[in-house]
Backbone as ProteinMPNN parsed JSONL, in Angstrom:
{"seq_chain_A": "XXXXXXXXXXXXXXXXXXXXXXXXXXXXXXXXXXXXXXXXXXXXXXXXXXXXXXXXXXXXXXXXXXXXXXXXXXXXXXXXXXXXXXXXXXXXXXXXXXXXXXXXXXXXXXXXXXXXXXXXXXXXXXXXXXXXXXXXXXXXXXXXXXXXXXXXXXXXXXXXXXXXXXXXXXXXXXXXXXXXXXXXXXXXXXXXXXXXXXXXXXXXXXXXXXXXXXX", "coords_chain_A": {"N_chain_A": [[27.251, -12.843, 0.705], [28.881, -14.18, 2.471], [31.27, -12.769, 2.25], [30.428, -10.372, 3.348], [29.977, -11.067, 6.046], [32.582, -11.77, 6.742], [33.807, -9.287, 6.497], [32.622, -7.908, 8.626], [33.632, -9.346, 10.81], [36.334, -8.849, 10.499], [36.49, -6.142, 11.088], [35.682, -6.074, 13.667], [32.902, -5.822, 14.162], [29.475, -6.172, 15.101], [26.382, -7.791, 14.56], [23.408, -6.515, 15.773], [21.093, -7.886, 15.973], [17.479, -8.379, 16.13], [14.11, -7.385, 16.906], [10.872, -8.457, 16.461], [9.554, -8.705, 13.178], [11.532, -10.807, 11.159], [12.238, -10.408, 8.497], [13.172, -7.686, 6.454], [12.732, -6.56, 4.01], [10.767, -6.692, 1.0], [9.639, -7.605, -2.283], [7.057, -6.973, -2.757], [5.35, -8.173, -4.582], [2.375, -9.535, -6.015], [2.165, -12.152, -6.919], [3.554, -15.362, -7.98], [6.201, -14.6, -8.038], [6.859, -13.351, -5.729], [8.991, -12.374, -3.076], [10.973, -12.21, -0.061], [13.405, -10.773, 2.174], [16.024, -10.521, 4.674], [17.525, -7.747, 4.601], [18.338, -5.42, 5.827], [20.104, -4.202, 8.662], [21.416, -3.537, 11.976], [24.577, -2.626, 13.028], [27.386, -2.72, 15.305], [30.375, -1.768, 17.113], [32.598, -3.258, 19.602], [33.144, -1.405, 21.654], [30.96, 0.364, 21.529], [28.883, -1.36, 22.197], [29.512, -1.886, 24.829], [28.962, 0.517, 26.063], [26.233, 0.884, 25.516], [24.617, -1.329, 26.732], [22.044, -2.231, 27.113], [20.702, -1.963, 24.77], [18.422, -2.437, 22.006], [17.101, -3.655, 18.904], [14.411, -2.742, 16.989], [12.177, -3.879, 14.563], [10.28, -1.978, 12.523], [7.059, -1.108, 11.04], [6.636, -0.896, 7.482], [5.483, 1.771, 5.831], [5.571, 3.106, 3.438], [8.013, 2.755, 1.972], [9.72, -0.113, 0.47], [11.427, -1.23, 2.187], [11.715, -2.026, 5.619], [11.815, 0.18, 8.378], [14.388, 0.431, 10.897], [14.493, 0.652, 14.358], [16.484, 1.774, 16.933], [16.626, 1.116, 20.281], [17.802, 2.709, 23.1], [17.461, 3.386, 25.772], [14.969, 3.511, 28.371], [12.632, 5.995, 28.988], [10.655, 8.028, 30.979], [8.309, 10.487, 30.563], [6.982, 13.17, 32.219], [3.771, 14.493, 31.972], [2.406, 17.562, 31.949], [-0.621, 19.277, 32.692], [-2.175, 21.948, 31.2], [-3.905, 24.98, 30.463], [-4.531, 25.969, 27.16], [-4.257, 28.395, 24.531], [-6.689, 28.856, 21.92], [-6.201, 27.506, 18.699], [-6.603, 27.258, 15.261], [-6.213, 24.257, 13.523], [-4.443, 23.276, 10.722], [-4.525, 20.675, 9.781], [-7.072, 19.806, 10.277], [-8.62, 20.374, 8.09], [-8.308, 18.238, 6.412], [-9.986, 16.341, 7.339], [-12.996, 14.534, 6.87], [-15.431, 15.353, 8.049], [-15.043, 17.979, 8.813], [-16.091, 20.307, 7.582], [-18.789, 19.94, 8.094], [-18.862, 20.199, 10.895], [-18.206, 22.901, 11.182], [-20.37, 24.123, 9.845], [-22.398, 23.386, 11.566], [-21.802, 24.913, 13.813], [-22.24, 27.512, 12.853], [-24.917, 27.498, 12.277], [-26.125, 27.905, 14.654], [-26.349, 30.534, 15.114], [-27.8, 33.598, 13.949], [-27.114, 34.504, 10.642], [-26.839, 37.202, 10.215], [-25.717, 38.216, 12.465], [-22.887, 39.49, 14.32], [-19.584, 38.858, 13.086], [-17.718, 38.136, 14.999], [-19.158, 36.777, 16.989], [-19.957, 34.522, 15.579], [-17.475, 33.369, 15.136], [-16.736, 32.785, 17.735], [-18.555, 30.787, 18.381], [-17.682, 28.888, 16.552], [-15.153, 28.353, 17.561], [-15.796, 27.088, 19.997], [-17.125, 24.677, 19.203], [-15.146, 23.51, 17.654], [-13.121, 23.073, 19.531], [-14.257, 21.127, 21.199], [-14.696, 19.112, 19.32], [-12.072, 18.629, 18.426], [-10.761, 17.435, 20.589], [-11.883, 14.885, 20.684], [-11.104, 14.095, 18.154], [-8.276, 14.1, 18.273], [-7.75, 11.998, 20.074], [-8.913, 9.851, 18.681], [-7.375, 9.945, 16.341], [-4.734, 9.271, 17.176], [-5.217, 6.699, 18.137], [-6.102, 5.471, 15.786], [-3.796, 5.529, 14.153], [-2.097, 3.891, 15.654], [-3.549, 1.49, 15.622], [-3.708, 0.93, 12.851], [-0.993, 0.679, 12.317], [-0.339, -1.543, 13.866], [-1.923, -3.456, 12.585], [-0.773, -3.428, 10.02], [1.747, -4.321, 10.689], [1.217, -6.949, 11.534], [0.303, -8.034, 9.133], [2.581, -7.723, 7.522], [4.378, -9.338, 8.836], [3.551, -11.812, 8.065], [3.837, -11.695, 5.359], [3.053, -12.321, 1.985], [2.39, -13.497, -1.381], [-0.341, -13.626, -1.408], [-1.467, -11.706, 0.307], [-0.561, -9.272, -0.563], [-1.946, -7.193, -1.906], [-3.739, -6.342, 0.058], [-1.951, -5.359, 1.948], [-0.92, -3.146, 0.58], [-3.212, -1.543, 0.493], [-3.684, -1.02, 3.23], [-1.332, 0.359, 3.788], [-1.757, 2.727, 2.301], [-3.924, 3.81, 3.711], [-2.75, 4.183, 6.223], [-0.735, 6.002, 5.568], [-2.245, 8.263, 4.929], [-3.259, 8.942, 7.447], [-0.847, 9.504, 8.724], [-0.064, 11.679, 7.237], [-1.86, 13.63, 8.062], [-1.061, 13.847, 10.727], [1.518, 14.721, 10.33], [1.078, 17.244, 9.159], [-0.023, 18.55, 11.331], [2.155, 18.712, 13.099], [3.885, 20.246, 11.559], [2.586, 22.703, 11.485], [2.67, 23.359, 14.187], [5.388, 23.629, 14.595], [6.035, 25.982, 13.278], [7.973, 26.906, 11.378], [10.411, 26.871, 8.695], [9.502, 24.411, 7.206], [9.281, 23.364, 4.666], [11.756, 23.505, 3.43], [13.549, 22.441, 5.28], [12.583, 20.168, 6.568], [11.205, 16.86, 7.416], [8.853, 14.15, 7.55], [7.413, 14.206, 10.71], [9.879, 14.619, 12.161], [12.631, 14.629, 14.525], [13.544, 17.179, 14.713], [11.32, 18.897, 14.242], [9.654, 18.206, 16.376], [11.251, 19.124, 18.452], [11.261, 21.872, 17.911], [8.532, 22.503, 18.278], [8.195, 21.843, 20.988], [9.945, 23.656, 22.152], [8.647, 26.046, 21.582], [6.414, 25.768, 23.22], [7.635, 25.935, 25.715], [8.522, 28.609, 25.719], [6.089, 29.948, 25.601], [5.109, 29.438, 28.091], [6.568, 30.927, 29.824]], "CA_chain_A": [[26.924, -12.78, 2.118], [30.058, -14.655, 3.193], [32.2, -11.645, 2.283], [29.89, -9.384, 4.281], [30.263, -11.558, 7.396], [34.03, -11.674, 6.95], [34.117, -7.871, 6.698], [32.213, -7.568, 9.99], [34.586, -9.959, 11.731], [37.611, -8.166, 10.318], [36.403, -4.821, 11.706], [35.131, -6.239, 15.018], [31.544, -5.317, 14.181], [28.525, -7.215, 15.461], [24.972, -7.597, 14.23], [22.669, -6.371, 17.029], [19.887, -8.702, 15.952], [16.22, -7.699, 15.857], [12.885, -7.754, 17.599], [9.764, -8.298, 15.521], [9.663, -9.49, 11.956], [12.918, -11.036, 10.741], [12.461, -9.904, 7.141], [13.107, -6.225, 6.404], [12.458, -6.113, 2.641], [10.062, -7.592, 0.089], [9.378, -6.964, -3.57], [5.621, -6.647, -2.696], [4.628, -8.747, -5.726], [1.179, -10.297, -5.67], [2.13, -13.413, -7.677], [4.545, -16.348, -7.558], [7.535, -14.004, -7.993], [7.023, -12.691, -4.428], [10.136, -12.793, -2.26], [11.325, -11.304, 1.03], [14.731, -11.049, 2.7], [16.532, -9.639, 5.731], [18.594, -6.981, 3.975], [18.728, -4.293, 6.67], [20.515, -4.603, 10.004], [22.174, -2.554, 12.738], [25.831, -3.197, 13.495], [28.121, -1.862, 16.236], [31.625, -2.364, 17.584], [32.611, -3.694, 20.997], [33.088, -0.234, 22.537], [29.574, 0.858, 21.536], [28.062, -2.329, 22.928], [29.801, -1.748, 26.254], [28.279, 1.725, 26.535], [24.777, 0.687, 25.412], [24.416, -2.764, 26.944], [20.617, -2.564, 27.111], [20.103, -1.568, 23.494], [17.718, -3.458, 21.216], [16.698, -3.196, 17.579], [13.016, -3.07, 16.677], [11.799, -3.777, 13.153], [9.001, -1.281, 12.462], [6.287, -1.36, 9.819], [6.974, -0.085, 6.31], [4.237, 2.365, 5.341], [5.727, 3.618, 2.075], [9.145, 2.098, 1.325], [9.699, -1.578, 0.493], [12.301, -1.598, 3.296], [11.172, -1.675, 6.925], [12.768, 0.953, 9.181], [14.895, -0.18, 12.118], [14.559, 1.613, 15.452], [17.394, 1.336, 17.985], [16.243, 1.579, 21.612], [18.968, 2.804, 23.968], [17.036, 3.428, 27.167], [13.566, 3.849, 28.584], [12.537, 7.297, 29.649], [9.274, 8.446, 31.222], [8.137, 11.944, 30.543], [5.786, 13.635, 32.924], [2.974, 15.401, 31.157], [1.636, 18.524, 32.724], [-1.867, 19.727, 32.081], [-2.356, 23.387, 31.307], [-4.861, 25.529, 29.522], [-3.867, 26.564, 26.01], [-5.081, 29.248, 23.679], [-7.252, 28.135, 20.783], [-5.595, 27.711, 17.385], [-7.136, 26.384, 14.214], [-5.183, 23.357, 13.006], [-4.586, 23.068, 9.278], [-4.81, 19.259, 9.511], [-8.52, 19.559, 10.376], [-9.214, 20.487, 6.754], [-8.215, 16.929, 5.762], [-11.026, 15.473, 7.889], [-14.229, 14.553, 6.072], [-16.543, 16.029, 8.718], [-14.656, 19.316, 9.278], [-17.049, 21.278, 7.061], [-20.049, 19.739, 8.809], [-18.698, 20.766, 12.234], [-18.265, 24.355, 11.057], [-21.747, 24.494, 9.507], [-23.197, 23.226, 12.784], [-21.54, 26.074, 14.673], [-22.815, 28.72, 12.261], [-26.393, 27.401, 12.295], [-26.605, 28.301, 15.973], [-26.494, 31.987, 15.145], [-28.335, 34.264, 12.764], [-26.004, 34.968, 9.795], [-26.706, 38.664, 10.259], [-24.982, 38.596, 13.673], [-21.501, 39.877, 14.118], [-18.643, 37.782, 12.769], [-17.048, 37.729, 16.229], [-20.004, 35.788, 17.642], [-19.867, 33.297, 14.783], [-16.154, 32.786, 15.382], [-16.745, 32.226, 19.084], [-19.251, 29.501, 18.288], [-16.796, 27.977, 15.823], [-14.104, 27.963, 18.501], [-16.347, 26.151, 20.978], [-17.384, 23.357, 18.615], [-13.863, 22.949, 17.212], [-12.404, 22.592, 20.71], [-14.89, 19.869, 21.603], [-14.47, 18.127, 18.254], [-10.644, 18.32, 18.306], [-10.381, 16.493, 21.646], [-12.279, 13.562, 20.201], [-10.317, 13.82, 16.956], [-6.909, 13.78, 18.671], [-7.738, 10.647, 20.643], [-9.188, 8.888, 17.617], [-6.257, 9.948, 15.41], [-3.633, 8.494, 17.743], [-5.631, 5.298, 18.172], [-6.163, 4.967, 14.408], [-2.42, 5.295, 13.702], [-1.587, 2.717, 16.364], [-4.257, 0.301, 15.145], [-3.278, 0.653, 11.476], [0.396, 0.231, 12.383], [-0.342, -2.929, 14.358], [-2.48, -4.291, 11.517], [0.241, -3.536, 8.969], [2.825, -5.159, 11.206], [0.765, -8.349, 11.479], [0.265, -8.438, 7.726], [3.937, -7.812, 6.987], [5.044, -10.485, 9.45], [3.142, -12.98, 7.283], [3.721, -11.189, 3.996], [3.167, -13.29, 0.895], [1.707, -13.023, -2.587], [-1.789, -13.611, -1.182], [-1.942, -10.515, 1.03], [0.161, -8.097, -1.068], [-2.892, -6.106, -2.209], [-4.258, -5.837, 1.337], [-0.875, -4.566, 2.543], [-0.883, -1.858, -0.13], [-4.383, -0.766, 0.915], [-3.453, -0.564, 4.601], [-0.282, 1.374, 3.691], [-2.373, 3.968, 1.842], [-4.729, 4.338, 4.809], [-1.83, 4.643, 7.264], [-0.051, 7.199, 5.081], [-3.167, 9.394, 5.051], [-3.265, 9.306, 8.86], [0.447, 10.111, 9.016], [-0.038, 12.99, 6.59], [-2.578, 14.532, 8.959], [-0.194, 14.069, 11.878], [2.639, 15.513, 9.817], [0.613, 18.615, 8.992], [-0.207, 19.101, 12.674], [3.471, 19.062, 13.639], [4.441, 21.338, 10.761], [1.974, 23.95, 11.925], [3.152, 23.661, 15.529], [6.79, 24.033, 14.548], [6.078, 27.362, 12.793], [9.29, 27.167, 10.813], [10.497, 26.639, 7.257], [9.549, 22.958, 7.062], [9.377, 22.988, 3.25], [13.159, 23.365, 3.054], [14.389, 21.79, 6.279], [11.997, 19.082, 7.332], [10.709, 15.59, 6.938], [7.693, 13.765, 8.348], [7.522, 13.94, 12.14], [11.265, 14.489, 12.552], [13.01, 15.099, 15.851], [13.715, 18.631, 14.588], [10.045, 19.583, 14.406], [9.21, 17.992, 17.745], [12.035, 20.025, 19.295], [10.759, 23.234, 17.666], [7.218, 22.636, 18.893], [8.358, 21.823, 22.439], [10.586, 24.907, 22.527], [7.602, 27.066, 21.546], [5.577, 25.582, 24.407], [8.379, 26.454, 26.85], [8.52, 30.059, 25.646], [4.748, 30.444, 25.895], [4.81, 29.257, 29.514], [7.354, 31.869, 30.63]], "C_chain_A": [[28.101, -13.22, 2.98], [31.075, -13.532, 3.33], [31.745, -10.575, 3.275], [30.196, -9.799, 5.719], [31.75, -11.455, 7.711], [34.458, -10.233, 7.191], [33.742, -7.422, 8.11], [33.212, -8.106, 11.003], [35.917, -9.228, 11.684], [37.638, -6.816, 11.029], [35.836, -4.875, 13.123], [33.754, -5.599, 15.159], [30.576, -6.464, 14.39], [27.115, -6.818, 15.046], [24.19, -7.577, 15.535], [21.363, -7.143, 17.049], [18.635, -7.89, 15.679], [15.132, -8.186, 16.802], [11.734, -7.482, 16.655], [9.957, -9.197, 14.322], [11.123, -9.619, 11.528], [13.212, -10.386, 9.401], [12.246, -8.388, 7.088], [12.797, -5.689, 5.008], [11.644, -7.157, 1.911], [9.834, -6.853, -1.222], [7.905, -6.622, -3.755], [4.829, -7.191, -3.892], [3.442, -9.578, -5.252], [1.049, -11.597, -6.442], [3.249, -14.328, -7.189], [5.973, -15.804, -7.516], [7.817, -13.299, -6.661], [8.23, -13.264, -3.686], [10.393, -11.774, -1.167], [12.644, -11.76, 1.656], [15.014, -10.144, 3.896], [17.759, -8.925, 5.18], [19.152, -5.889, 4.882], [19.08, -4.782, 8.071], [21.287, -3.462, 10.662], [23.426, -3.242, 13.261], [26.542, -2.205, 14.401], [29.408, -2.569, 16.646], [31.539, -2.679, 19.076], [32.473, -2.524, 21.958], [31.667, 0.298, 22.652], [28.683, -0.067, 22.353], [28.3, -2.26, 24.426], [29.075, -0.549, 26.847], [26.768, 1.515, 26.573], [24.45, -0.801, 25.526], [22.95, -3.17, 26.825], [19.937, -2.219, 25.786], [19.402, -2.748, 22.827], [17.246, -2.829, 19.918], [15.287, -3.673, 17.291], [12.762, -2.877, 15.187], [10.401, -3.182, 13.094], [8.289, -1.594, 11.15], [6.73, -0.42, 8.71], [5.691, 0.463, 5.714], [4.354, 2.887, 3.919], [6.86, 2.918, 1.324], [8.957, 0.577, 1.321], [10.681, -2.122, 1.532], [11.662, -1.174, 4.611], [12.214, -0.893, 7.721], [13.173, 0.198, 10.441], [15.039, 0.904, 13.176], [15.428, 1.036, 16.559], [16.969, 1.952, 19.309], [17.475, 1.558, 22.515], [18.6, 2.79, 25.439], [15.552, 3.743, 27.22], [13.51, 5.14, 29.389], [11.077, 7.692, 29.781], [9.22, 9.966, 31.281], [6.843, 12.316, 31.25], [5.065, 14.656, 32.07], [2.135, 16.305, 32.052], [0.403, 18.961, 31.974], [-2.001, 21.232, 32.267], [-3.312, 23.858, 30.218], [-4.129, 26.242, 28.395], [-4.832, 27.434, 25.228], [-5.545, 28.458, 22.459], [-6.526, 28.508, 19.5], [-6.239, 26.74, 16.4], [-5.993, 25.552, 13.634], [-5.451, 23.044, 11.539], [-4.949, 21.631, 8.942], [-6.295, 18.942, 9.593], [-9.178, 19.586, 9.002], [-9.17, 19.164, 5.99], [-9.278, 15.953, 6.268], [-12.323, 15.641, 7.107], [-15.336, 15.383, 6.722], [-16.188, 17.422, 9.235], [-15.681, 20.362, 8.832], [-18.382, 21.175, 7.791], [-19.995, 20.336, 10.207], [-18.821, 22.283, 12.186], [-19.679, 24.832, 10.74], [-22.651, 24.391, 10.724], [-23.032, 24.427, 13.704], [-22.239, 27.325, 14.146], [-24.34, 28.683, 12.231], [-26.966, 27.897, 13.62], [-26.863, 29.801, 16.059], [-27.117, 32.488, 13.846], [-27.169, 34.798, 11.936], [-25.798, 36.469, 9.84], [-25.942, 39.132, 11.503], [-23.53, 38.928, 13.351], [-20.613, 38.651, 13.876], [-17.967, 37.252, 14.033], [-17.835, 36.63, 16.944], [-19.956, 34.456, 16.897], [-18.534, 32.593, 15.02], [-16.076, 32.158, 16.774], [-17.439, 30.877, 19.107], [-18.383, 28.453, 17.59], [-15.699, 27.456, 16.744], [-14.603, 26.896, 19.467], [-16.533, 24.753, 20.392], [-16.091, 22.7, 18.14], [-13.072, 22.389, 18.394], [-12.956, 21.24, 21.166], [-14.598, 18.76, 20.599], [-13.012, 17.692, 18.196], [-10.171, 17.346, 19.382], [-10.7, 15.065, 21.234], [-11.402, 13.142, 19.028], [-8.889, 13.41, 17.306], [-6.794, 12.369, 19.21], [-7.94, 9.591, 19.569], [-8.017, 8.791, 16.646], [-5.096, 9.106, 15.898], [-3.973, 7.009, 17.755], [-5.643, 4.69, 16.777], [-4.766, 4.652, 13.878], [-1.852, 4.042, 14.352], [-2.228, 1.443, 15.845], [-3.826, -0.077, 13.732], [-1.843, 0.132, 11.453], [0.473, -1.215, 12.858], [-0.868, -3.885, 13.299], [-1.452, -4.509, 10.415], [1.392, -4.423, 9.418], [2.445, -6.632, 11.145], [0.763, -8.863, 10.045], [1.667, -8.638, 7.17], [4.728, -8.957, 7.611], [4.71, -11.775, 8.723], [2.983, -12.615, 5.806], [3.945, -12.293, 2.964], [2.397, -12.748, -0.296], [0.205, -12.906, -2.383], [-2.313, -12.371, -0.485], [-1.249, -9.233, 0.578], [-0.777, -6.922, -1.327], [-3.462, -5.5, -0.932], [-3.218, -4.961, 2.025], [-0.792, -3.192, 1.886], [-2.026, -0.956, 0.32], [-4.174, -0.196, 2.318], [-2.359, 0.495, 4.633], [-0.861, 2.726, 3.29], [-3.174, 4.621, 2.969], [-3.835, 4.893, 5.918], [-1.118, 5.919, 6.838], [-0.938, 8.433, 5.151], [-3.215, 9.874, 6.498], [-1.961, 9.999, 9.247], [0.572, 11.497, 8.391], [-0.759, 14.028, 7.449], [-1.721, 14.87, 10.181], [0.991, 14.945, 11.508], [2.259, 16.981, 9.703], [0.436, 19.296, 10.342], [1.132, 19.544, 13.261], [4.12, 20.196, 12.859], [3.89, 22.685, 11.223], [2.493, 24.351, 13.302], [4.584, 24.169, 15.51], [6.941, 25.494, 14.141], [7.469, 27.734, 12.274], [9.288, 26.768, 9.358], [10.599, 25.147, 6.969], [9.655, 22.526, 5.604], [10.831, 22.717, 2.852], [13.926, 22.449, 3.994], [13.851, 20.468, 6.8], [11.635, 17.822, 6.605], [9.612, 15.176, 7.896], [8.06, 13.46, 9.793], [8.955, 13.792, 12.626], [11.487, 15.02, 13.957], [13.136, 16.614, 15.857], [12.415, 19.362, 14.86], [9.471, 19.385, 15.8], [9.947, 18.941, 18.682], [11.552, 21.462, 19.151], [9.439, 23.461, 18.388], [7.323, 22.684, 20.411], [8.991, 23.114, 22.933], [9.588, 26.053, 22.542], [6.739, 26.98, 22.792], [6.288, 26.133, 25.644], [8.333, 27.977, 26.886], [7.167, 30.623, 26.044], [4.406, 30.336, 27.374], [5.585, 30.217, 30.406], [6.513, 33.085, 31.022]], "O_chain_A": [[28.302, -12.706, 4.08], [31.673, -13.354, 4.391], [32.562, -9.953, 3.954], [30.626, -8.972, 6.523], [32.128, -11.092, 8.824], [35.359, -9.975, 7.989], [34.468, -6.639, 8.722], [33.594, -7.407, 11.941], [36.552, -9.014, 12.717], [38.685, -6.39, 11.517], [35.542, -3.836, 13.714], [33.473, -4.919, 16.146], [30.806, -7.582, 13.928], [26.715, -5.66, 15.168], [24.289, -8.515, 16.327], [20.608, -7.071, 18.018], [18.71, -6.826, 15.065], [15.233, -9.253, 17.408], [11.63, -6.387, 16.103], [10.463, -10.313, 14.439], [11.863, -8.635, 11.539], [14.308, -9.869, 9.186], [11.258, -7.874, 7.613], [12.617, -4.483, 4.84], [11.792, -8.355, 2.152], [9.835, -5.622, -1.26], [7.526, -6.05, -4.777], [3.735, -6.701, -4.173], [3.506, -10.24, -4.215], [-0.06, -12.103, -6.609], [3.824, -14.105, -6.123], [6.87, -16.479, -7.01], [8.887, -12.718, -6.481], [8.455, -14.474, -3.674], [10.068, -10.597, -1.326], [12.966, -12.948, 1.672], [14.337, -9.138, 4.106], [18.881, -9.423, 5.275], [20.302, -5.478, 4.729], [18.423, -5.678, 8.602], [21.751, -2.542, 9.989], [23.349, -4.312, 13.865], [26.336, -0.996, 14.29], [29.526, -3.79, 16.546], [30.531, -2.398, 19.724], [31.769, -2.626, 22.963], [31.216, 0.644, 23.745], [27.829, 0.393, 23.111], [27.396, -2.542, 25.212], [28.627, -0.59, 27.993], [26.101, 1.911, 27.529], [24.061, -1.444, 24.551], [22.644, -4.311, 26.48], [18.708, -2.192, 25.711], [19.75, -3.906, 23.058], [17.021, -1.621, 19.844], [15.004, -4.87, 17.343], [13.093, -1.835, 14.621], [9.441, -3.8, 13.556], [8.839, -2.254, 10.269], [7.147, 0.71, 8.966], [4.895, -0.29, 5.153], [3.338, 3.093, 3.255], [6.689, 2.531, 0.168], [8.14, 0.044, 2.071], [10.761, -3.334, 1.737], [11.121, -0.072, 4.705], [13.385, -1.272, 7.733], [12.391, -0.581, 10.986], [15.636, 1.951, 12.923], [15.156, -0.051, 17.068], [16.951, 3.175, 19.447], [18.115, 0.519, 22.677], [19.336, 2.247, 26.263], [14.959, 4.186, 26.236], [14.259, 5.33, 30.348], [10.341, 7.689, 28.794], [10.004, 10.614, 31.974], [5.762, 11.832, 30.913], [5.678, 15.569, 31.515], [1.275, 15.848, 32.805], [0.399, 19.005, 30.743], [-1.943, 21.724, 33.394], [-3.489, 23.203, 29.192], [-3.213, 27.026, 28.642], [-6.047, 27.24, 25.258], [-4.882, 27.517, 22.023], [-6.266, 29.684, 19.244], [-6.394, 25.553, 16.686], [-4.936, 26.084, 13.298], [-6.54, 22.607, 11.168], [-5.607, 21.38, 7.932], [-6.745, 17.933, 9.05], [-10.176, 18.902, 8.773], [-9.912, 18.984, 5.024], [-9.455, 14.874, 5.703], [-12.698, 16.753, 6.732], [-16.099, 16.047, 6.021], [-16.949, 17.997, 10.014], [-16.09, 21.207, 9.628], [-19.028, 22.185, 8.073], [-20.978, 20.921, 10.664], [-19.464, 22.885, 13.046], [-20.139, 25.829, 11.297], [-23.56, 25.202, 10.902], [-23.999, 24.902, 14.301], [-22.773, 28.111, 14.928], [-24.983, 29.731, 12.167], [-28.139, 28.262, 13.703], [-27.525, 30.27, 16.985], [-26.974, 31.873, 12.79], [-26.307, 35.487, 12.481], [-24.71, 36.96, 9.538], [-25.562, 40.299, 11.596], [-23.035, 38.672, 12.254], [-20.866, 37.563, 14.395], [-17.677, 36.059, 14.131], [-17.253, 35.667, 17.443], [-19.918, 33.392, 17.515], [-18.477, 31.365, 15.095], [-15.43, 31.128, 16.964], [-16.981, 29.94, 19.761], [-18.353, 27.287, 17.985], [-15.356, 26.274, 16.714], [-13.909, 25.912, 19.724], [-16.146, 23.761, 21.01], [-15.95, 21.479, 18.211], [-12.426, 21.348, 18.272], [-12.196, 20.324, 21.478], [-14.294, 17.626, 20.97], [-12.728, 16.52, 17.948], [-9.289, 16.525, 19.132], [-9.89, 14.156, 21.415], [-11.006, 11.981, 18.92], [-8.347, 12.481, 16.708], [-5.873, 11.63, 18.862], [-7.246, 8.575, 19.536], [-7.689, 7.703, 16.173], [-4.532, 8.317, 15.139], [-3.138, 6.166, 17.429], [-5.248, 3.538, 16.593], [-4.567, 3.626, 13.227], [-1.207, 3.228, 13.691], [-1.55, 0.434, 15.649], [-3.603, -1.252, 13.439], [-1.513, -0.752, 10.663], [1.245, -2.013, 12.327], [-0.34, -4.984, 13.125], [-1.275, -5.628, 9.933], [1.947, -5.184, 8.625], [3.257, -7.47, 10.749], [1.173, -9.993, 9.78], [1.923, -9.596, 6.44], [5.646, -9.489, 6.988], [5.489, -12.728, 8.755], [2.123, -13.147, 5.103], [4.887, -13.081, 3.056], [1.819, -11.663, -0.228], [-0.459, -12.165, -3.107], [-3.477, -12.01, -0.66], [-1.337, -8.212, 1.261], [-0.445, -5.781, -1.005], [-3.649, -4.286, -0.847], [-3.56, -3.938, 2.618], [-0.614, -2.186, 2.572], [-1.84, 0.246, 0.506], [-4.455, 0.977, 2.562], [-2.441, 1.437, 5.421], [-0.504, 3.753, 3.867], [-3.111, 5.835, 3.16], [-4.124, 5.947, 6.485], [-0.918, 6.82, 7.652], [-0.448, 9.534, 5.404], [-3.211, 11.079, 6.751], [-1.97, 10.967, 10.007], [1.23, 12.38, 8.943], [-0.316, 15.172, 7.549], [-1.661, 16.02, 10.613], [1.41, 15.804, 12.284], [3.023, 17.859, 10.102], [0.714, 20.487, 10.479], [1.232, 20.62, 13.85], [4.831, 21.018, 13.437], [4.621, 23.669, 11.337], [2.729, 25.53, 13.563], [4.956, 25.031, 16.306], [7.861, 26.174, 14.596], [8.055, 28.738, 12.678], [8.251, 26.361, 8.835], [11.647, 24.664, 6.54], [10.087, 21.405, 5.337], [11.111, 21.827, 2.049], [14.848, 21.754, 3.568], [14.597, 19.71, 7.42], [11.734, 17.713, 5.383], [9.453, 15.788, 8.953], [8.887, 12.594, 10.077], [9.227, 12.908, 13.439], [10.662, 15.75, 14.508], [12.872, 17.263, 16.87], [12.393, 20.333, 15.616], [8.862, 20.301, 16.352], [9.347, 19.501, 19.6], [11.442, 22.188, 20.14], [9.249, 24.49, 19.036], [6.629, 23.469, 21.057], [8.632, 23.619, 23.996], [9.658, 26.932, 23.401], [6.37, 28.007, 23.363], [5.654, 26.723, 26.518], [8.131, 28.573, 27.944], [7.086, 31.64, 26.732], [3.528, 31.045, 27.866], [5.306, 30.32, 31.601], [7.007, 33.984, 31.702]]}, "name": "protein", "num_of_chains": 1, "seq": "XXXXXXXXXXXXXXXXXXXXXXXXXXXXXXXXXXXXXXXXXXXXXXXXXXXXXXXXXXXXXXXXXXXXXXXXXXXXXXXXXXXXXXXXXXXXXXXXXXXXXXXXXXXXXXXXXXXXXXXXXXXXXXXXXXXXXXXXXXXXXXXXXXXXXXXXXXXXXXXXXXXXXXXXXXXXXXXXXXXXXXXXXXXXXXXXXXXXXXXXXXXXXXXXXXXXXXX"}
């Protein structure tokens, strides 16, 4: 560690510190061999610090890796959200929801099976639109709540709560998988080869599609 500090001083590099939990790694053991350390950090030179004087480093929750990700905040930016009517599209992520099949069966019960398929699809569209609004709000809230819970647990991580942390990680990863699938579908691109979960690339693709559709 002494050599590492000397290398930073020699190259005029500075540790930008952190906000949140000090420790960025743990071995996640549930016994007396449990240990945690601050292994990850963000460093910058003097020129960078002069340009980004208001920057800060946030230690985020680790949902899959044993290392916590570090997020560098450079500025605050407010985005105005416009409200507009959109065409209906079935979202592949809905299939991961436990009650998706029940919602569809409810829509089809409203009509005689002998009726035209178009009418059945119209009913399906109506119930899915109503259900998806509730689902979107709940999904975002669930991710935020699970992330906050995981953060609290990891801030006091020890051998006694290692199993609980693993359980919450699994639950959070399932929620993130649903969100990931939603963005993949919106991007409408070759995400199997080019992408990763919720990357800036896919957000850009999805936003670009929205711009084109509004022209």
